[in-house]
N, C-alpha and C positions, 0 to 999 in steps of 0.2 A: 260190300265190306273190303278196303284196299288188300292188295297180297301181300306175301312178305315182300315182293321184288320192289314193288310201288312202295311200300313203305321205307326202305334201304334207301331207294331212289330218292325220295322224299327228303330225309333224314340229310343225307349228302348235299343235296342241293341246299336245304335250310340255312347248312354248316356254312356255306361259300355266301351266303343271301345275310346284308345286314338286317334287311326287316322282312322276313318271309313270313307269306299268308296264305291261305288255303291248305293249310297241311293235314292233312289225312287226320281224323278225329284218333287214331291208333297211337299217334305220336302226341298226343295232347295228354299231359298230364293233370288229373286231378280238373280238368276245363282251365286253367289257367291259359293267357292269351301267347298266343306258339311261340312271339319273340323272347319271352322270358326264361323259358327252360333252356334255351338251347346258350345264352350271353357268355356261361362260363366255361361251356364245353367249345364254343368258338374261341373264345379267348387260348384254351388251353392248346388247341388244332393249332390256329396261325401261330401261336409263342414254338410251336415245336417247329413248327416249317420255317420260321426266321432262323430259330435255331440253327437247322441245318443248313441252309443257306452263308449263315455266318461262317461256319465251320470251312466251309469251303473257298469262300470268299473275301479272306479278311482285308484284302487289299482295296477290294472293290468298297467297301464299306468304311475303311480310312477314308480313301478320296471323296466319298461322298458324305460320310457325317452317319450316326445312327441313327437319328430320326429319318434321315431322307432312306437310307437302305431301307427299314423298316416298314415306310411308305412302300418303296417298289418292290420288295417282297409280298406286301401281301396285295399287291396287284398281280405281281406273277401269280399267285397262288389262285387268284379267280380267272386266268387268260389257261396256266397249265396244270391243274390240280392234280396231285401226285394218283400216278396209275398202278404204281407198284408199291410192295410193303418195305420194298428198302430207300430210306430217305437219302442214303446215298446217291441217290440217280435223280434224285428229286430234282436236282438243279442243271441237268444236264441241258435246257434250253433258256437257261438264263441270261447267255451272253446275247440270243437271237431276241429276246425280249426285249433288253436294254434298247438293243439297235432302233426299235422302233415306237421305244417308251418316250411318248412327247416332252415328259419333266427333266428326262436326262439328254433332249436332244442338244445342248451347248455343250456337253462334252464327247466330243466324236469319237475320242479314245477308249473311252470306258466300255464299250461291247468288246474290245478286243482284250483290254486288261484283264475281262471275266474269262475270254476264251482262254488267254493265258494262264489263268487259274484253275480254269477246268480241267486242260491237259495234266496242269501238274496234279490235280486228283486223281487222274486217268493213270497216269503212268505211278503214283502210290500203289493204287489197287491191284494194277495188273501184275500175273505175273511173273515171278522171276525166271530169266531163261534157265532150260535145263542144260547144263555142261553135256550132257552126253548127248542131247540132240543135234548138238554144233557141227556143223560138219565143214571140219578145217579144206582150206586149198588146197595144202599140200595130197590131200589124197585125190583130188581131181585131176586127170589128166590133162595137160595145157591145152589139147585140140580140142576140148570141152570148153574152155574159159569163152569164146564167143556166144556161147548158148546157153551159158549159165544164168537163172534166174535169181532172185533172192525177194526176201521180205523184209519191210521194218519191224522189228521186234515189238512186242505187247508191250513192251516198257520203255518206248520212244513215243514221240510224236511230233509232228514236224506244225509250224507256226508261222506263216506271215502277216505282216502288221506293216501300215505305212507310220507307224509311231514307233518308237523306241522303249516298247511296252516290259521289255527284260531289264532295261536300268529301272524305269517305273516302277517296277514290283521290287528290285533291288532295296530301294529307296525308302520304300515302306515296309519293309522287314523290322521287326522289334528291334530297338536299341541301335539302328541306322540312322546317323544323323543326315537328315535331309542336305544335297548339295544344291548350293544356291546357284550355280552356272548350269544346271542340268533346265535342257531345252525340250519340251515335249514335242517341236516340231525340228527337231534334229534329223530327222529322217527315217524310213522305214527299216527293218530289220528281218532276216531269216533265222529261225532258231531251231534247234532241235532239243528238244524236251527230253531228256531220258534221266530215270534213275538209278543211283550207281548204291547197292547197300539201302540206307535209309536218308541218302542223302540225293534232292534233284539237280541235276546241273542244266543250266542253262546257254547253249552255246550257241553263237553266233555264226550263220554260214556264209560262204563267198558264193558269188553267182554260179561256180562252177560246180561247188559241193552240193549247191539247192538243186541243181540241175540233176546232177547224177541220184542224188537221192530220191528225188520226184520221180526219175523215168526209173530205176528199178522198182522201187516200192509200187509203180503204176503195175507191172507187170512184164517191164520191157528187158529181152534179154541184155547181158553186160557188152557186146559187140555193138548193137544200135545204139546203147544209152552212152557209150563212150564216143561213138560217132558224133553222138547229139552234144555231149558235152566240149569235145574241140571244136564243133562250129561257132559254139559262144565264146571258149577260151581255148586256142588255140595252141596254148603253152601249158594248157590246165596237169599240175602232175597227178594225175589218176590213179597210178597203180598206188602212190601213198595215201592218196584220201581213201581209194577202196580200203586199205590195209586198217588204217585208221576207225574207219567204221565199222568193221568186222572185230576188232581189238578191243572194242569195246561193245559188241555184241550189240549194237545197233541195228544193224545188219545179217541178216542169217541165210545162209547161203542152204540153196534147194538142191536136192538131189540132182543127176542130169535126168531127162524125162527116160532114157532107157532104163536108169536103175531105179524109179518109181514104180511101187505098186500099181498094179492095174486094177479094174473096179473089180468087187468081188461078184460073185453070181450066185 
């Protein structure tokens, strides 16, 4: 007799299998054929997965059409079945999946469009910054500036793409008239995706801005980060760039190391 774990695993595999065979007797109701009792349940499960993906990737669906999206979603479910009870996290690997999905190989920009939509989903669900936890530069001695470290706020994401995915996303919003002059091959973008209240902002970054954010978000101290930016763009207005990122809470200042609490004992 199969154990409970074996029955559960067999049931899960049967849901993802179009023609389940060899199921344990404990899963057969009234001796009916194995697949007969799973059809309705499987349709419901896959329908819920498609609905979850549609909620996160409406632009991707609009780009490929409803039928193709459903086909891709079903294929994604079989490769990356949900491992979490929260369906909001189910689509985290959809962009990665699309990159290797043969049926979508003719749409090279599609994975990056999906990456942008997942970033938007992530910033929507991220916690708002706590104003009390934001450390203003005015409270830090100037002598400590070169060694200061920062972190990218939880409600922000950085996206790089060889395609103008921000404009593609904007043109595929409800009620927006398509721009006939839009060219998907117009060039790449570096984007700062941030949420302000209930609105998401897609801000294009210049090379110097992107380098500064990348360096600081990667753990570099302010001094070395600025030196790296000036090598790229000697006249870069670093002070105003940094002020802008702090004013919008995209970057958060970490206390100088000597002011950070030590490890608990």
